[in-house]
Structure formats: C-alpha cells, structure tokens
C-alpha positions in Angstrom: -40.0 -21.3 9.1 -38.5 -21.3 12.6 -35.0 -19.7 12.7 -32.3 -21.5 14.6 -31.3 -19.8 17.8 -27.9 -18.0 17.7 -25.1 -20.3 18.9 -22.5 -18.9 21.3 -19.3 -20.7 22.0 -18.3 -20.1 25.6 -14.6 -20.6 26.3 -13.5 -20.8 29.9 -11.2 -22.2 32.6 -12.8 -25.2 34.4 -12.1 -23.5 37.7 -14.6 -20.8 36.7 -17.4 -23.1 35.8 -19.5 -23.3 39.0 -19.2 -19.7 40.1 -19.8 -18.0 36.8 -19.8 -20.0 33.5 -22.6 -22.4 34.2 -25.0 -19.7 35.5 -24.0 -17.6 32.4 -24.8 -20.5 30.0 -28.1 -21.2 31.7 -29.1 -17.6 31.7 -28.2 -17.4 27.9 -30.5 -20.4 27.2 -33.3 -18.6 29.0 -32.8 -15.6 26.7 -33.0 -17.6 23.4 -29.2 -18.1 22.9 -27.8 -21.6 22.6 -24.6 -21.7 24.7 -21.9 -24.2 23.7 -19.8 -25.2 26.7 -17.5 -28.2 27.1 -19.1 -29.6 30.2 -22.4 -30.0 28.3 -21.2 -31.0 24.9 -18.1 -33.2 25.3 -19.0 -36.9 25.9 -17.0 -39.9 27.1 -14.8 -41.2 24.3 -15.1 -38.0 22.2 -12.0 -36.6 20.5 -11.6 -33.4 22.5 -9.9 -31.2 19.8 -12.4 -32.3 17.1 -15.4 -31.7 19.4 -14.3 -28.3 20.6 -12.9 -26.8 17.4 -15.0 -28.5 14.7 -18.4 -29.0 16.4 -18.1 -26.1 18.8 -16.2 -23.2 17.4 -16.8 -23.8 13.6 -20.6 -23.8 14.1 -20.8 -20.8 16.5 -22.2 -17.5 15.5 -20.4 -15.7 18.3 -17.5 -16.4 20.7 -17.6 -15.5 24.4 -14.2 -15.9 26.2 -14.5 -15.8 30.0 -11.0 -14.6 31.0 -9.6 -14.8 34.5 -6.1 -15.3 36.0 -6.8 -19.0 35.8 -7.1 -18.8 32.0 -3.4 -17.9 31.5 -2.3 -21.1 33.3 -3.8 -23.5 30.7 -2.3 -23.7 27.2 -5.4 -25.5 26.0 -7.4 -22.4 26.6 -4.8 -20.3 24.9 -5.5 -22.4 21.8 -9.2 -21.5 22.1 -8.3 -17.8 22.2 -6.2 -18.2 19.1 -8.9 -20.2 17.3 -11.6 -17.6 18.2 -9.4 -14.8 17.0 -8.6 -16.4 13.7 -12.3 -17.1 13.0 -13.2 -13.5 14.0 -10.7 -12.2 11.4 -11.6 -14.7 8.7 -15.4 -14.7 9.0 -16.2 -11.5 10.8 -17.9 -13.4 13.7 -18.2 -11.4 16.9 -15.8 -12.1 19.8 -16.8 -10.9 23.3 -14.2 -10.9 26.0 -15.7 -11.3 29.5 -13.1 -10.2 32.2 -13.4 -11.6 35.7 -11.7 -10.3 38.9 -10.2 -7.2 37.3 -8.5 -9.3 34.6 -6.6 -7.2 32.0 -7.5 -7.7 28.4 -5.0 -9.9 26.5 -3.0 -7.9 23.9 -4.7 -9.8 21.0 -8.1 -8.5 22.2 -7.4 -5.0 23.3 -9.1 -3.5 20.2 -12.4 -5.2 21.3 -14.9 -3.7 23.8 -14.9 -6.1 26.8 -17.6 -7.0 29.3 -16.4 -6.9 33.0 -18.1 -9.0 35.6 -17.8 -10.3 39.1 -17.6 -14.0 39.9 -21.2 -14.3 41.1 -24.4 -15.8 39.7 -26.1 -12.3 39.7 -23.2 -10.9 37.6 -23.4 -13.9 35.3 -27.1 -13.2 34.7 -26.3 -9.5 33.9 -23.6 -10.6 31.5 -26.0 -13.0 29.8 -28.5 -10.2 29.3 -25.9 -8.0 27.7 -24.6 -10.8 25.5 -28.1 -11.8 24.4 -28.9 -8.2 23.5 -25.8 -8.1 21.3 -26.3 -11.4 19.5 -30.0 -10.7 19.0 -29.3 -7.3 17.5 -31.4 -5.4 20.1 -31.3 -1.6 19.6 -30.5 0.1 22.9 -31.6 3.5 21.6 -34.9 4.9 22.8 -37.7 5.1 20.1 -37.9 8.5 18.4 -41.2 10.3 19.0 -43.1 12.3 16.5 -41.7 15.9 16.0 -43.4 18.6 18.1 -46.1 20.6 16.4 -44.0 23.7 15.7 -41.5 21.5 13.7 -44.2 20.2 11.4 -45.4 23.7 10.4 -44.9 24.0 6.7 -43.2 20.6 6.5 -44.4 17.5 4.7 -46.0 15.1 7.1 -45.8 11.3 6.8 -49.4 11.3 5.6 -48.5 13.8 2.8 -45.6 11.6 1.8 -47.8 8.5 1.7 -50.4 10.4 -0.4 -47.7 11.5 -2.9 -46.5 7.9 -3.1 -49.9 6.7 -4.1 -50.1 9.1 -7.1 -48.9 7.2 -10.3 -46.6 8.9 -12.7 -46.7 7.9 -16.4 -44.4 5.3 -17.8 -41.8 6.7 -20.3 -43.3 7.4 -23.7 -43.6 4.6 -26.2 -42.9 1.9 -23.7 -46.5 0.7 -23.4 -46.0 -0.2 -19.8 -48.4 0.4 -17.0 -48.3 3.6 -14.9 -45.6 3.6 -12.2 -45.7 5.0 -8.7 -44.1 8.4 -8.4 -41.3 8.7 -5.9 -42.6 11.0 -3.1 -40.1 13.8 -3.7 -41.6 17.3 -4.3 -40.3 19.6 -7.0 -38.9 17.0 -9.3 -40.2 17.5 -12.9 -41.5 14.6 -15.1 -38.3 14.6 -17.3 -36.2 14.3 -14.2 -38.3 11.4 -13.0 -38.0 9.7 -16.4 -34.2 10.0 -16.3 -34.1 8.6 -12.7 -36.2 5.7 -14.0 -33.8 4.9 -16.8 -30.8 5.2 -14.4 -32.6 2.7 -12.1 -33.2 0.3 -15.0 -29.5 0.4 -15.9 -28.5 0.0 -12.2 -30.9 -3.0 -11.9 -29.3 -4.6 -15.0 -25.8 -4.2 -13.6 -26.6 -5.0 -10.0 -24.9 -1.8 -8.6 -26.1 1.7 -8.0 -23.1 3.1 -9.8 -20.9 4.1 -11.4 -23.2 3.7 -14.4 -22.0 4.5 -18.0 -23.8 7.7 -19.0 -24.2 6.7 -22.7 -26.9 4.0 -22.3 -28.8 6.1 -19.8 -28.8 9.1 -22.1 -29.8 7.0 -25.1 -32.7 5.5 -23.3 -33.8 9.0 -22.2 -33.5 10.2 -25.8 -35.7 7.3 -27.1 -38.2 8.5 -24.5 -38.3 12.0 -26.1 -35.7 13.8 -24.0 -33.8 15.2 -26.9 -30.7 17.5 -27.1 -29.6 18.8 -23.8 -32.6 17.6 -21.9 -31.0 14.5 -20.4 -28.0 16.4 -19.2 -30.3 19.1 -17.7 -32.4 16.4 -16.0 -29.2 14.9 -14.5 -28.2 18.3 -13.1 -31.6 18.6 -11.5 -31.3 15.2 -9.9 -27.9 16.0 -8.6 -29.2 19.2 -7.0 -32.0 17.1 -5.4 -29.5 14.7 -4.0 -30.9 11.8 -6.0 -27.9 11.2 -8.4 -24.3 12.0 -8.7 -22.1 12.3 -11.8 -18.6 12.7 -13.1 -17.7 14.9 -16.0 -14.6 15.3 -18.2 -14.2 18.0 -20.9 -17.7 19.2 -20.3 -19.2 15.8 -21.0 -20.8 13.4 -18.6 -18.6 10.3 -18.1 -20.7 8.3 -15.7 -23.6 8.7 -13.2 -24.7 6.9 -10.1 -27.8 6.7 -7.9 -27.5 8.0 -4.3 -29.0 5.9 -1.6 -31.8 8.4 -1.4 -32.4 8.2 -5.1 -32.6 4.4 -5.0 -35.1 4.4 -2.1 -37.3 6.9 -3.8 -37.2 5.5 -7.3 -37.1 1.7 -6.6 -40.8 1.4 -5.8 -41.6 2.6 -9.3 -39.0 0.5 -11.1 -39.1 -2.9 -9.2 -42.4 -4.9 -9.3 -43.3 -6.2 -5.9 -40.3 -4.5 -4.2 -41.5 -5.4 -0.6 -42.1 -9.0 -1.6 -38.6 -9.2 -3.0 -37.1 -7.8 0.2 -39.0 -10.4 2.3 -37.8 -13.2 0.1 -34.2 -12.0 0.5 -34.6 -12.0 4.3 -36.1 -15.4 4.2 -33.2 -16.7 2.1 -30.8 -15.2 4.6 -32.4 -16.9 7.6 -33.1 -20.2 5.9 -29.7 -21.8 6.4 -29.2 -25.5 7.4 -29.1 -26.2 11.2 -25.6 -25.8 12.5 -24.5 -23.6 9.6 -22.7 -20.6 10.8 -24.1 -17.2 9.8 -21.1 -16.1 7.7 -20.6 -17.0 4.1 -23.8 -16.0 2.3 -23.0 -14.1 -0.9 -25.2 -11.2 -2.1 -25.6 -12.7 -5.6 -26.4 -16.1 -4.1 -29.1 -14.6 -1.9 -30.6 -12.7 -4.8 -30.7 -15.8 -6.9 -32.3 -17.9 -4.1 -34.9 -15.1 -3.4 -35.6 -14.5 -7.2 -34.8 -10.9 -6.5 -32.6 -8.3 -8.4 -29.1 -8.2 -7.1 -29.3 -4.5 -6.6 -32.4 -4.9 -4.3 -30.5 -7.5 -2.2 -27.4 -5.4 -2.0 -29.2 -2.2 -0.9 -31.4 -4.1 1.6 -28.3 -5.7 3.1 -26.6 -2.3 3.3 -29.7 -0.9 5.2 -29.8 -3.9 7.6 -26.1 -3.6 8.3 -26.4 0.1 9.0 -29.2 -0.8 11.5 -27.0 -3.4 13.2 -29.0 -6.5 12.1 -26.0 -8.1 10.3 -22.4 -7.5 9.2 -21.2 -7.1 5.6 -17.7 -8.2 4.6 -16.6 -6.6 1.3 -14.1 -8.7 -0.6 -12.1 -8.5 -3.7 -13.9 -8.1 -7.1 -17.0 -6.5 -5.4 -18.0 -9.7 -3.7 -20.0 -9.2 -0.5 -20.4 -11.8 2.3 -23.0 -11.6 5.1 -22.2 -12.5 8.7 -23.6 -12.0 12.2 -27.2 -12.2 11.1 -29.7 -11.3 13.8 -32.6 -13.8 14.3 -34.9 -10.9 15.0 -35.1 -10.4 11.2 -37.6 -13.2 11.2 -40.1 -10.7 12.5 -39.9 -8.9 9.1 -41.3 -11.8 7.2 -44.0 -13.1 9.6 
C-alpha cells in the first residue's frame, strides 16, 4: 500500500507567484508534499470558486497562506483566508501563515505560530523545508542516548525488562486458558496481576480504560479465588504501583480505571496479537481513498475496519497524538475523530 502524499493548499496573491510562491511549491514537491496552487490547477473554462474551494481547499490536509501587503488588496484572497480558517476550526486541519516583507499577522491568525520569510527563492526553499517537516510529522528533537553507566547501577536495564516480559504468568484459575505474558513490572504479586487482568477484560469489553464499575471486576476476581477483602487489597496495591486508580464512597469502591501505564503493561497479556492489531489500525488509518482529507476517521470505525478492540485503537491513537503523528478531536458523546495524519506512519507497518 502506497500512502498518498500530503496535500497542501497554497493561497497567495498573484503578484507573489514568481518571486516566492512557485519556488515554494516546487520545493515542496521535491520534499514529498503535493502543493495545490491556482496557477497549476485552474484550467481554461473551469469554474473558479468550485475549483479553488471544492477541489483545492476541501481535499487539502494543510493550508499555507502566503501573506504580504498585496494580499490585503484582493477580496478574493480574503475569502480564501476565511475558508481556511473555517476548515481549521471545523476539521482541525493545520493552517500555516507565511509572512513576507515584515507583514503583520492578520487578527484572525494571531494565535497561530507563523513562518517569516524573505521574497527570494532561497527563502522559499527554506520555508518549504520547514513546512514539509511539519506536515510529515518530523521530530526536531535529538535522539536520546542510553543512560550513562552510573545511572544504570542497581536499575532495571532494557534487557532485564525484556527478560521479564518473556516469563509467562498463569491464567486466572478455572479459566482453562493458556498462560499469559506477565507485565514487566517488579514487585506486583500474582493476585494483583490477576485483578489487573480482569480490569483489562472489562475495559476491553467497554472500549475505555475507565471509569469501570467495580462490581463486575470484583466479581470476576472472586470467581478467580480472590475472596473477601483480597480484591480490594489487590486494587490498593495496583494504585500504589501507579497501574490503576479508583474512587470510593462510604468506604466502598465505586469505580476503578486503568492508568496509561497499567494499560501498556497489561495489554500484551490480555490482547492476543496486540502488535498485529496496532499495525492493522495504522493501515486502516492510512488507507483512505485518493483525495480524501485526513480528518473524519472515527476511532470505532477504525477499530472495526482493523478488526481490533476499540480500546487498543483508542490508546494507540492517543500515543500517536502525543508523539505528534496525528491530531485527535474529542467530540460530544465520547466520539473521537482523527486529523492531520502523518504519512510517516507507513513505516510502522512495512
């Protein structure tokens, strides 16, 4: 599967074409970004508004507005500014103002970080590199080296964590299931791991890490042999380890929830083929029809397409958003939409 290159709509005044916009667009193309500019896309006999707003702006993953003193003299370009602003608000698509000749940022865009450039081909090439890094999701931070020797003294190394991850822990009693992989977290007793497993099963069934009703989690643990106060004690241990949280009222547990750390450590033992499910979610995210903008993929839809649990899709998207590979738009009713997807994610599934 070959992902479509990101599409960038470049709005500009015609007077800025030769000195800056065309060199910018050509440089973007050389960096794997498809630049949509009027002078390449509008043909004789085309309906201008339909071509620009429907074929240009509606299919773009990102908007670049090249602003100069010439921009303010053209009401048609003001309409493009309004159109890009509305789409940024509605869909979460990125809007990058490029300011020429010391141009001040328009009031509607003052909350956005602009890119300032001179009206030269060299400056256009530099602007294209910065824009391409942004739309491709390049991480400007330097790679983190291994800790120095003194920091590893007495600490668990990556090899030790991997070795712990390979040790299976028994499935809960009377389930008849195969051994599961033990989360690589030292000092967590078997009853605590069993409770974490049952909380994960409840979270997978509901598609959220929490809040989870405590009663079904406790009842599953009791059927597993954790009688009396053992489930509540295991929950307190998991809270102390930072793997779960809980709310109590009148001395009784009302609900519990998995922390991100608890999900990451427990999911490999609770979700068969977890890494395969993640790759299928990324493939479903990237496999959109040509010309389809990146916004609008719902988490539940992605999970269904990928044949993966909703919770796995939701947590994976949260991690990818934190790393800057996409943007999540949280809507009413818990609905989550995905926007600004980086094509670099294709490397994760090849």
